[in-house]
Each structure stands twice: as C-alpha cells, then as structure tokens.
N, C-alpha and C positions, 0 to 999 in steps of 0.2 A: 504494500500500500504506500502511496505517496500523497502528499498534500500540496495543493497550489492555493495561494491566497492573494487577495487584492483584485480590484475590479479589472484592470488592464490584463493582468496575467490570466485570470480565469476566462475572460472574454476571448482572448486570443487562443487559449488552449481549446476552447469549444469550437472556435471557427476553424482552427487548423485540423481538428479531428485526427491528431497524431497519436492519441492514447485513449484507452478505455476509461470511462468515468463510472464510479460507483454511485455518487450523488453529488449535488451542489447544495451547500447549506447557506442560507441567508439569514441575516439578523432581522428580527421582527420590526415592523414599522417603516421599513425602507420601500418606497414605491416610486422612486424617481425614474427618469427615462432610462438611465444606464442599467439599473437593476431590472427594469422591465425587459430591456434588450437581452440581458443574460437569461432571464426566465424564458423568453421566446426562443433563444438559441437552444436551451435545454429541451424544450418541447419539440423543436424541429429535429433534434438528433436522438430523442428518446432517453434523456438523462433525467433521473428523479430529482426533484427539488424538495428540500426540507427547510423548515424554519427552526432555528436554534437560538437560544439566548446568547448575548454577546460574550458572556463569560465562558460558555461552552465553545464558542468559536475561537476564543483566545487560547483555550487549552488545546484545541484541535490543531490550530496553526502554530502553537508555541510562541506566539507573539501577539501583542495587541494591534499590530499594524495591518490587520486584515481587511479593513474598510467594510466590514460586515458581509464579506463574501469569502467562503472557503470551499474548495472542491476536494473530494477524496477520489483519487485516480490510481490507475496502474503506474508503475515506475516509468521513467523516461527511457525510451528505446534508442540506444545508440546505433549509429550506422557504420558500415565499413567504409574505409577511405576510398576504395575502388568504386563503390556505389556513388559516393559523393562526386567523384571525378566524372563518372559516366553521366551524371545528371547536371553537369555544370551549366551555369546560366548564360554565359557569353562565349565569344570566340576563343578566349583564353581562360584557362583555369585560374582560380583565385582562392587560395586557402589561407587560413590563419592557424599557425601552430603555436601552442602555448607550452612553454617549458617550465611547468610547475607553478602556475598561478594558484595561490591558496585562499585568497579572499573571495568569498562568493559574490560580493558586491562588484569587485573588479571583473570577475568572469561574466556576470550578468551584463555589465556595461559594455564589455568587449563584444559579447554576442549581439547585443542590441545594435551597436555600431556596425558590426560585420554584416548583419542582415540588411541594414540601411544602405551600406556602401556597395552592396552587390556581391559579397563574398559567397562562394559556393558552400563553405562549411568551415567548422572549427575543429581542430584536433587537440585533444587533451590527454595527458598520461593517466594511467590507472592509479599510480601511487604518488604520494607526497603532493597532491593537488586536489582541489575541490572538484566534485562532479556537479551535474546539473541538479541542484537541490531546490527546495521550494523558495529559498531566499534568492537563488540565482534566477529562477523564473520570474519572481517579483521584480528584481533589479533589472532584468532585461525587458520589462514591460510586456512580457509574453513573446518576445522575439525568439526565445529558445524553443518555442513550440513550432516555429516555422523554419528555422535554420537547422540543417543537419549538423549533428555533433558526433564525432568519432572518438572513442576512447581506446588508446593503444597501450601496449605493455612497455614499449621502449621508444622514446622520442628519437634517439640517435638512429635506431634501425629504420624508423619511419622516414626520417629525412633521407637516408640512403635510398630507400625504396622510391621516394618521390623523385629524387635525382635520376634514378634508373628509368623513370618514365618521362624524362626530359622536362621536369619541372624545376625551375630555378628557385633556390632558397635565398631569401633576403633576411638576414638577422639584424635586429635593431639592437645596437650596442653603443654606449656613450663613447667608446674608443674607436668606433667605426671610422675608417678613413674617408668615406664618401658621405655627403649629406643625403638625407632621405629623398630629396627631390632631384638628385643627379642621376638616378637610375631610370631607365626606360622600362616601365611596367607593362608594356604591350607585349607580353610573353606569358607563357604558363608559369605561374609563380606562387610561392608560399611565403608569407610574411611570418617570421619566427620571433617570438617575444619571450623574454625571460620572466622569472618570478619576481615578486615584490622584494625590494632590498638588494639582492645580489645579482639580478639580471640573468643573462644566459650562462648555463654551465659551460665550462671550458671546452668539453668534448663537443657539445652542440655548437658552440661558437666556431670551432675549427672546421666543422662540417659544412657551414653555410657558404654558398657561392659568393655572396656579397655581404659586407658588414656596413651598415649605414647608421648615421647618428642624426639627432635633431639638435640644431644649434640652440644653445642656452645663453641668453644675453643678460640674465640676472645673476644672483649669487648662488642659487641652488644648482647642483650639477645635472639633475635629470627630472623628468616628469613622472607622475604616477603612471603605471603600466597601462591602465585603461585609456588615459588621455593620450599617451604616446601612440598607442595602437590606433586611436581615432585619427591622429594626425597623418600617419602613414597610410592607413586604409583609404582615407579620402583623397590622398595624392594619387593612389592607384586609380580610384574612381574618376578623378579629374582628368588624368591622362587618357584613360580609355574612353571617356565621354567625348574628348576632343577628336578621337579617331573615328567616331561613328557618324 
C-alpha cells in the first residue's frame, strides 16, 4: 500500500491512471470546485470515495499537509531504462540520472522540472537514495505520476550501458571545465547530477563524457541540486526548441 496526499498530487495520479487506487479519502465539509473535480475523476475511473475526519487523514498521510485529500494506492511502478528510451518524446533522447539524491523534496522538484522540460524519464539508484514516496509525489505536484522513473542497482553500470547505446552523458560538477550552456544538447543525452552536499561520486564523474558547471557570481560555490538541475534541463529544452 502507498499513500498520495495533496490536491495536485492526487488529481494528477487519477488523471495519469498509472497505478491502482484502493480509495480516495476527503475531509468533510470541502465542496469547492477542485474537490468536486477529484470526486468526478474518481467516479469516471471507478475509484471509491470516503469521507474521513481530518485527524484520520493526518494519521493516514503522516503529515498535516494533506489539504484534506488522501489517496490509498498501489506502490509506484518503476520502469526499465530501455522502455523509457523506446518511448522517448522527441528526436533525441533526454534522460536525467541522479547519483544518490536523498531529499524527497529535491527529487520531487527535479521530477516536476524534468516533466516540464520534456525529459523522457529519470533514473535513480536503489540504495542510498530516496525513491518515489508520497512526499516526492506531493513535491512534484503529481508530475511523478506522468514521468517514467527507473530504479537501477548500479549508476556506474547504467551510465556505461547508456554510452553503449550512443547516449552522451553530461555530468554537472562545480569543477567542470565547460559551462553548462557551451554544450550542444541536440544529441541523445543524459544529464547526470550528484547528491546533496558532495555532488557526483568520483567513479561516476570519471565516466561522464562531459563535465559542465554553472557559473556562480556570489559567495556560495554551488546551487541546490534541484535548482541546478532546472537550470541545465531548461538549457537542453531551449536549444532543442530552437531547432524545431
């Protein structure tokens, strides 16, 4: 069993139809348009709706930030990397590889940006990293229900396999010799981002075809990983949009 909470997250999960629902629980007294929309979506896909007191919703979601909407669902279904590549959106593959992001809010923000920037999917490791939890779904505003996510046992091996399929790997590193906007992203590519605090692991760093950095003009040396990811992903989207 998994739990999704929050209006955006539950609404997008219902619309995406990517997982089975046991039921959707709503707080009593809420009858605004957005709640009515969720109730309508439930009816259209045959999902039961229950009314539960707010304290029960808080216990169910394990947080008071549920906005009066909590869904009980099947667990997130991860996809294979090859399936993600086969269903790519554009002329060139566009993947986001995360080398151990542990904060679910960062993962949610990255998934939300990746979906908006046109990425084909996100790849995360099985260990020492967060998976797609209820907090991630909420932080992504439901984008995690639309964007494919693959979970792999070894990021190093996955990078090698991507390179074997002629996908160029671009690692974001504050020591990168090139600026992030000096790369031509009109190619099959994967953006590789490191964990909070220490960035890319050295083995992962060495395997990347390119290492790029974001210029910092203030006193702090780097950006939060989700912000840095957004900067680079939208540079990819900007360049590709200019070619269409």
